[in-house]
MIMI-216043 format. One record per atom (N, C-alpha, C, O): residue number from 1; residue in three letters; atom name; x, y negated, z negated. Coordinates in steps of 0.001 Angstrom, whole numbers, padded with zeros to 6 digits. Example, Ala and Ser with C-alpha at 12.3 -4.5 7.8 and 13.67 -1.06 7.14 Angstrom:
2
+-----+------+------+---------+---------+---------+
:  nr : rest : atom :       X :       Y :       Z :
+-----+------+------+---------+---------+---------+
:   1 :  ALA :    N :  013190 :  005690 : -007800 :
:   1 :  ALA :   CA :  012300 :  004500 : -007800 :
:   1 :  ALA :    C :  013200 :  003300 : -007800 :
:   1 :  ALA :    O :  014236 :  003319 : -008465 :
:   2 :  SER :    N :  012850 :  002250 : -007080 :
:   2 :  SER :   CA :  013670 :  001060 : -007140 :
:   2 :  SER :    C :  012900 : -000030 : -007870 :
:   2 :  SER :    O :  013409 : -001138 : -008039 :
+-----+------+------+---------+---------+---------+
END
This chain:
70
+-----+------+------+---------+---------+---------+
:  nr : rest : atom :       X :       Y :       Z :
+-----+------+------+---------+---------+---------+
:   1 :  MET :    N :  095646 : -121082 : -098158 :
:   1 :  MET :   CA :  096266 : -119947 : -097534 :
:   1 :  MET :    C :  097794 : -120067 : -097603 :
:   1 :  MET :    O :  098487 : -119087 : -097877 :
:   2 :  ILE :    N :  098307 : -121268 : -097354 :
:   2 :  ILE :   CA :  099763 : -121462 : -097364 :
:   2 :  ILE :    C :  100317 : -121221 : -098764 :
:   2 :  ILE :    O :  101330 : -120541 : -098922 :
:   3 :  ARG :    N :  099664 : -121770 : -099768 :
:   3 :  ARG :   CA :  100140 : -121574 : -101153 :
:   3 :  ARG :    C :  100099 : -120107 : -101547 :
:   3 :  ARG :    O :  101027 : -119599 : -102176 :
:   4 :  ARG :    N :  099027 : -119435 : -101175 :
:   4 :  ARG :   CA :  098881 : -118012 : -101517 :
:   4 :  ARG :    C :  099985 : -117192 : -100860 :
:   4 :  ARG :    O :  100595 : -116339 : -101505 :
:   5 :  ARG :    N :  100242 : -117446 : -099591 :
:   5 :  ARG :   CA :  101276 : -116676 : -098890 :
:   5 :  ARG :    C :  102671 : -117006 : -099396 :
:   5 :  ARG :    O :  103535 : -116131 : -099453 :
:   6 :  ALA :    N :  102896 : -118261 : -099762 :
:   6 :  ALA :   CA :  104195 : -118638 : -100327 :
:   6 :  ALA :    C :  104417 : -117907 : -101647 :
:   6 :  ALA :    O :  105509 : -117405 : -101913 :
:   7 :  THR :    N :  103379 : -117851 : -102464 :
:   7 :  THR :   CA :  103472 : -117142 : -103746 :
:   7 :  THR :    C :  103744 : -115663 : -103513 :
:   7 :  THR :    O :  104584 : -115067 : -104187 :
:   8 :  GLU :    N :  103036 : -115077 : -102564 :
:   8 :  GLU :   CA :  103246 : -113660 : -102240 :
:   8 :  GLU :    C :  104663 : -113399 : -101735 :
:   8 :  GLU :    O :  105203 : -112311 : -101932 :
:   9 :  ALA :    N :  105259 : -114383 : -101094 :
:   9 :  ALA :   CA :  106623 : -114248 : -100572 :
:   9 :  ALA :    C :  107681 : -114546 : -101628 :
:   9 :  ALA :    O :  108878 : -114430 : -101365 :
:  10 :  GLY :    N :  107237 : -114932 : -102826 :
:  10 :  GLY :   CA :  108182 : -115211 : -103903 :
:  10 :  GLY :    C :  108722 : -116626 : -103897 :
:  10 :  GLY :    O :  109705 : -116915 : -104581 :
:  11 :  ILE :    N :  108103 : -117506 : -103144 :
:  11 :  ILE :   CA :  108534 : -118907 : -103105 :
:  11 :  ILE :    C :  107904 : -119623 : -104291 :
:  11 :  ILE :    O :  106682 : -119648 : -104435 :
:  12 :  ARG :    N :  108743 : -120201 : -105135 :
:  12 :  ARG :   CA :  108242 : -120855 : -106345 :
:  12 :  ARG :    C :  107994 : -122343 : -106169 :
:  12 :  ARG :    O :  107303 : -122959 : -106981 :
:  13 :  THR :    N :  108552 : -122926 : -105113 :
:  13 :  THR :   CA :  108397 : -124349 : -104836 :
:  13 :  THR :    C :  106956 : -124639 : -104453 :
:  13 :  THR :    O :  106333 : -123860 : -103730 :
:  14 :  GLN :    N :  106420 : -125765 : -104939 :
:  14 :  GLN :   CA :  105082 : -126182 : -104524 :
:  14 :  GLN :    C :  105097 : -126444 : -103025 :
:  14 :  GLN :    O :  105913 : -127232 : -102547 :
:  15 :  ILE :    N :  104226 : -125811 : -102292 :
:  15 :  ILE :   CA :  104188 : -125954 : -100843 :
:  15 :  ILE :    C :  102735 : -125950 : -100384 :
:  15 :  ILE :    O :  101879 : -125296 : -100979 :
:  16 :  GLY :    N :  102482 : -126679 : -099334 :
:  16 :  GLY :   CA :  101139 : -126729 : -098767 :
:  16 :  GLY :    C :  101200 : -127264 : -097354 :
:  16 :  GLY :    O :  102284 : -127456 : -096803 :
:  17 :  ASN :    N :  100041 : -127506 : -096764 :
:  17 :  ASN :   CA :  100009 : -127978 : -095384 :
:  17 :  ASN :    C :  100693 : -129329 : -095229 :
:  17 :  ASN :    O :  101238 : -129613 : -094163 :
:  18 :  HIS :    N :  100683 : -130166 : -096253 :
:  18 :  HIS :   CA :  101336 : -131466 : -096166 :
:  18 :  HIS :    C :  102859 : -131338 : -096165 :
:  18 :  HIS :    O :  103557 : -132241 : -095704 :
:  19 :  SER :    N :  103374 : -130227 : -096675 :
:  19 :  SER :   CA :  104816 : -129981 : -096600 :
:  19 :  SER :    C :  105249 : -129873 : -095149 :
:  19 :  SER :    O :  106291 : -130405 : -094767 :
:  20 :  PHE :    N :  104462 : -129194 : -094346 :
:  20 :  PHE :   CA :  104769 : -129053 : -092925 :
:  20 :  PHE :    C :  104603 : -130385 : -092203 :
:  20 :  PHE :    O :  105365 : -130700 : -091288 :
:  21 :  ARG :    N :  103623 : -131153 : -092608 :
:  21 :  ARG :   CA :  103408 : -132465 : -091995 :
:  21 :  ARG :    C :  104615 : -133363 : -092268 :
:  21 :  ARG :    O :  105098 : -134050 : -091368 :
:  22 :  ALA :    N :  105099 : -133356 : -093504 :
:  22 :  ALA :   CA :  106264 : -134172 : -093856 :
:  22 :  ALA :    C :  107494 : -133722 : -093081 :
:  22 :  ALA :    O :  108270 : -134553 : -092610 :
:  23 :  THR :    N :  107675 : -132417 : -092946 :
:  23 :  THR :   CA :  108815 : -131901 : -092200 :
:  23 :  THR :    C :  108743 : -132315 : -090734 :
:  23 :  THR :    O :  109744 : -132737 : -090156 :
:  24 :  GLY :    N :  107578 : -132197 : -090140 :
:  24 :  GLY :   CA :  107409 : -132570 : -088738 :
:  24 :  GLY :    C :  107671 : -134045 : -088492 :
:  24 :  GLY :    O :  108370 : -134407 : -087546 :
:  25 :  ILE :    N :  107115 : -134892 : -089338 :
:  25 :  ILE :   CA :  107314 : -136336 : -089190 :
:  25 :  ILE :    C :  108774 : -136694 : -089395 :
:  25 :  ILE :    O :  109331 : -137485 : -088634 :
:  26 :  THR :    N :  109399 : -136123 : -090412 :
:  26 :  THR :   CA :  110808 : -136417 : -090694 :
:  26 :  THR :    C :  111704 : -135983 : -089543 :
:  26 :  THR :    O :  112576 : -136742 : -089120 :
:  27 :  LYS :    N :  111503 : -134784 : -089035 :
:  27 :  LYS :   CA :  112319 : -134292 : -087914 :
:  27 :  LYS :    C :  112127 : -135174 : -086689 :
:  27 :  LYS :    O :  113094 : -135496 : -085999 :
:  28 :  TYR :    N :  110898 : -135562 : -086418 :
:  28 :  TYR :   CA :  110623 : -136423 : -085273 :
:  28 :  TYR :    C :  111369 : -137751 : -085417 :
:  28 :  TYR :    O :  111996 : -138212 : -084463 :
:  29 :  LEU :    N :  111308 : -138367 : -086590 :
:  29 :  LEU :   CA :  111969 : -139648 : -086811 :
:  29 :  LEU :    C :  113490 : -139517 : -086776 :
:  29 :  LEU :    O :  114172 : -140429 : -086308 :
:  30 :  ARG :    N :  114028 : -138410 : -087257 :
:  30 :  ARG :   CA :  115481 : -138178 : -087200 :
:  30 :  ARG :    C :  115967 : -138033 : -085767 :
:  30 :  ARG :    O :  117132 : -138303 : -085473 :
:  31 :  ASN :    N :  115091 : -137613 : -084885 :
:  31 :  ASN :   CA :  115446 : -137438 : -083476 :
:  31 :  ASN :    C :  115063 : -138668 : -082663 :
:  31 :  ASN :    O :  114654 : -138563 : -081506 :
:  32 :  SER :    N :  115200 : -139828 : -083283 :
:  32 :  SER :   CA :  114965 : -141130 : -082648 :
:  32 :  SER :    C :  113511 : -141387 : -082298 :
:  32 :  SER :    O :  113222 : -142196 : -081416 :
:  33 :  GLY :    N :  112601 : -140718 : -082969 :
:  33 :  GLY :   CA :  111185 : -140986 : -082752 :
:  33 :  GLY :    C :  110794 : -142320 : -083368 :
:  33 :  GLY :    O :  111478 : -142833 : -084253 :
:  34 :  LYS :    N :  109703 : -142866 : -082898 :
:  34 :  LYS :   CA :  109221 : -144154 : -083389 :
:  34 :  LYS :    C :  108105 : -143944 : -084401 :
:  34 :  LYS :    O :  107242 : -143084 : -084225 :
:  35 :  LEU :    N :  108135 : -144738 : -085459 :
:  35 :  LEU :   CA :  107140 : -144623 : -086518 :
:  35 :  LEU :    C :  105726 : -144785 : -085966 :
:  35 :  LEU :    O :  104810 : -144086 : -086399 :
:  36 :  GLU :    N :  105543 : -145689 : -085026 :
:  36 :  GLU :   CA :  104215 : -145929 : -084457 :
:  36 :  GLU :    C :  103680 : -144691 : -083737 :
:  36 :  GLU :    O :  102488 : -144392 : -083802 :
:  37 :  VAL :    N :  104568 : -143981 : -083054 :
:  37 :  VAL :   CA :  104160 : -142766 : -082341 :
:  37 :  VAL :    C :  103867 : -141655 : -083350 :
:  37 :  VAL :    O :  102899 : -140911 : -083191 :
:  38 :  ALA :    N :  104696 : -141540 : -084383 :
:  38 :  ALA :   CA :  104455 : -140557 : -085441 :
:  38 :  ALA :    C :  103102 : -140831 : -086098 :
:  38 :  ALA :    O :  102365 : -139902 : -086428 :
:  39 :  GLN :    N :  102791 : -142090 : -086281 :
:  39 :  GLN :   CA :  101499 : -142494 : -086854 :
:  39 :  GLN :    C :  100350 : -141989 : -085974 :
:  39 :  GLN :    O :  099359 : -141463 : -086481 :
:  40 :  GLN :    N :  100486 : -142147 : -084684 :
:  40 :  GLN :   CA :  099447 : -141674 : -083763 :
:  40 :  GLN :    C :  099332 : -140151 : -083800 :
:  40 :  GLN :    O :  098228 : -139607 : -083825 :
:  41 :  MET :    N :  100480 : -139465 : -083804 :
:  41 :  MET :   CA :  100452 : -138002 : -083826 :
:  41 :  MET :    C :  099815 : -137472 : -085106 :
:  41 :  MET :    O :  099120 : -136456 : -085091 :
:  42 :  ALA :    N :  100057 : -138170 : -086211 :
:  42 :  ALA :   CA :  099512 : -137743 : -087497 :
:  42 :  ALA :    C :  098068 : -138218 : -087694 :
:  42 :  ALA :    O :  097408 : -137847 : -088664 :
:  43 :  ASN :    N :  097593 : -139044 : -086759 :
:  43 :  ASN :   CA :  096246 : -139600 : -086825 :
:  43 :  ASN :    C :  096039 : -140436 : -088092 :
:  43 :  ASN :    O :  094995 : -140361 : -088739 :
:  44 :  HIS :    N :  097051 : -141227 : -088428 :
:  44 :  HIS :   CA :  096957 : -142134 : -089568 :
:  44 :  HIS :    C :  096529 : -143516 : -089081 :
:  44 :  HIS :    O :  096950 : -143961 : -088014 :
:  45 :  LYS :    N :  095703 : -144183 : -089857 :
:  45 :  LYS :   CA :  095295 : -145547 : -089517 :
:  45 :  LYS :    C :  096401 : -146539 : -089825 :
:  45 :  LYS :    O :  096499 : -147589 : -089190 :
:  46 :  SER :    N :  097233 : -146205 : -090800 :
:  46 :  SER :   CA :  098283 : -147121 : -091242 :
:  46 :  SER :    C :  099664 : -146480 : -091106 :
:  46 :  SER :    O :  099848 : -145306 : -091426 :
:  47 :  ALA :    N :  100631 : -147263 : -090629 :
:  47 :  ALA :   CA :  102014 : -146781 : -090555 :
:  47 :  ALA :    C :  102560 : -146552 : -091961 :
:  47 :  ALA :    O :  103457 : -145735 : -092163 :
:  48 :  ARG :    N :  102016 : -147273 : -092918 :
:  48 :  ARG :   CA :  102451 : -147092 : -094311 :
:  48 :  ARG :    C :  102160 : -145670 : -094794 :
:  48 :  ARG :    O :  102970 : -145070 : -095500 :
:  49 :  THR :    N :  101008 : -145142 : -094413 :
:  49 :  THR :   CA :  100667 : -143766 : -094777 :
:  49 :  THR :    C :  101650 : -142797 : -094144 :
:  49 :  THR :    O :  102122 : -141868 : -094799 :
:  50 :  THR :    N :  101956 : -143009 : -092879 :
:  50 :  THR :   CA :  102924 : -142151 : -092191 :
:  50 :  THR :    C :  104277 : -142229 : -092873 :
:  50 :  THR :    O :  104970 : -141218 : -092995 :
:  51 :  GLY :    N :  104661 : -143415 : -093316 :
:  51 :  GLY :   CA :  105931 : -143604 : -094005 :
:  51 :  GLY :    C :  106049 : -142780 : -095276 :
:  51 :  GLY :    O :  107157 : -142432 : -095685 :
:  52 :  LEU :    N :  104928 : -142462 : -095903 :
:  52 :  LEU :   CA :  104954 : -141636 : -097114 :
:  52 :  LEU :    C :  105449 : -140220 : -096821 :
:  52 :  LEU :    O :  105942 : -139534 : -097717 :
:  53 :  TYR :    N :  105320 : -139789 : -095581 :
:  53 :  TYR :   CA :  105762 : -138461 : -095179 :
:  53 :  TYR :    C :  107202 : -138451 : -094667 :
:  53 :  TYR :    O :  107744 : -137386 : -094370 :
:  54 :  ASP :    N :  107813 : -139603 : -094563 :
:  54 :  ASP :   CA :  109179 : -139726 : -094056 :
:  54 :  ASP :    C :  110171 : -139345 : -095150 :
:  54 :  ASP :    O :  110301 : -140059 : -096144 :
:  55 :  ARG :    N :  110863 : -138238 : -094976 :
:  55 :  ARG :   CA :  111809 : -137727 : -095988 :
:  55 :  ARG :    C :  113264 : -137927 : -095586 :
:  55 :  ARG :    O :  114150 : -137274 : -096137 :
:  56 :  ARG :    N :  113523 : -138818 : -094634 :
:  56 :  ARG :   CA :  114907 : -138997 : -094169 :
:  56 :  ARG :    C :  115854 : -139443 : -095272 :
:  56 :  ARG :    O :  117030 : -139080 : -095238 :
:  57 :  THR :    N :  115395 : -140205 : -096235 :
:  57 :  THR :   CA :  116292 : -140707 : -097277 :
:  57 :  THR :    C :  116413 : -139755 : -098463 :
:  57 :  THR :    O :  117146 : -140044 : -099409 :
:  58 :  ASP :    N :  115713 : -138635 : -098432 :
:  58 :  ASP :   CA :  115773 : -137682 : -099549 :
:  58 :  ASP :    C :  117040 : -136848 : -099550 :
:  58 :  ASP :    O :  117406 : -136284 : -100581 :
:  59 :  GLN :    N :  117707 : -136763 : -098429 :
:  59 :  GLN :   CA :  118874 : -135902 : -098312 :
:  59 :  GLN :    C :  120141 : -136667 : -098704 :
:  59 :  GLN :    O :  120440 : -137724 : -098148 :
:  60 :  VAL :    N :  120865 : -136123 : -099657 :
:  60 :  VAL :   CA :  122114 : -136728 : -100098 :
:  60 :  VAL :    C :  123246 : -136074 : -099324 :
:  60 :  VAL :    O :  123318 : -134848 : -099233 :
:  61 :  SER :    N :  124117 : -136883 : -098774 :
:  61 :  SER :   CA :  125202 : -136318 : -097968 :
:  61 :  SER :    C :  126286 : -135711 : -098861 :
:  61 :  SER :    O :  126455 : -136106 : -100014 :
:  62 :  LEU :    N :  127000 : -134763 : -098313 :
:  62 :  LEU :   CA :  128086 : -134109 : -099036 :
:  62 :  LEU :    C :  129150 : -135127 : -099440 :
:  62 :  LEU :    O :  129745 : -135011 : -100512 :
:  63 :  ASP :    N :  129391 : -136119 : -098589 :
:  63 :  ASP :   CA :  130364 : -137147 : -098922 :
:  63 :  ASP :    C :  129991 : -137880 : -100198 :
:  63 :  ASP :    O :  130857 : -138188 : -101017 :
:  64 :  GLU :    N :  128715 : -138159 : -100370 :
:  64 :  GLU :   CA :  128270 : -138850 : -101570 :
:  64 :  GLU :    C :  128422 : -137971 : -102808 :
:  64 :  GLU :    O :  128818 : -138459 : -103867 :
:  65 :  VAL :    N :  128116 : -136703 : -102688 :
:  65 :  VAL :   CA :  128249 : -135788 : -103818 :
:  65 :  VAL :    C :  129710 : -135656 : -104227 :
:  65 :  VAL :    O :  130020 : -135550 : -105413 :
:  66 :  GLU :    N :  130600 : -135661 : -103250 :
:  66 :  GLU :   CA :  132034 : -135523 : -103545 :
:  66 :  GLU :    C :  132600 : -136744 : -104260 :
:  66 :  GLU :    O :  133732 : -136691 : -104739 :
:  67 :  ARG :    N :  131869 : -137818 : -104346 :
:  67 :  ARG :   CA :  132310 : -138988 : -105104 :
:  67 :  ARG :    C :  132255 : -138745 : -106618 :
:  67 :  ARG :    O :  132843 : -139490 : -107402 :
:  68 :  ILE :    N :  131553 : -137710 : -107001 :
:  68 :  ILE :   CA :  131457 : -137390 : -108430 :
:  68 :  ILE :    C :  132736 : -136718 : -108864 :
:  68 :  ILE :    O :  133060 : -135620 : -108411 :
:  69 :  VAL :    N :  133460 : -137377 : -109741 :
:  69 :  VAL :   CA :  134732 : -136830 : -110226 :
:  69 :  VAL :    C :  134618 : -136679 : -111745 :
:  69 :  VAL :    O :  134276 : -137618 : -112464 :
:  70 :  ILE :    N :  134910 : -135490 : -112191 :
:  70 :  ILE :   CA :  134804 : -135217 : -113628 :
:  70 :  ILE :    C :  136201 : -135009 : -114189 :
:  70 :  ILE :    O :  136355 : -134765 : -115386 :
+-----+------+------+---------+---------+---------+
END
């Protein structure tokens, strides 16, 4: 349903229910949440699985991008 509605809305990025799960876990951890609690909320047996949804390191800061000098 999520993919179908995203397509209907003109969103070309691959999206699904796990996209929302990753966003929720990442936001929780960015707000000083604990990985163990995120693991419980996601109903994962392993913290390693929960860590796969952690997108905190995916964002590159503007300061880092400005280091590129051409």
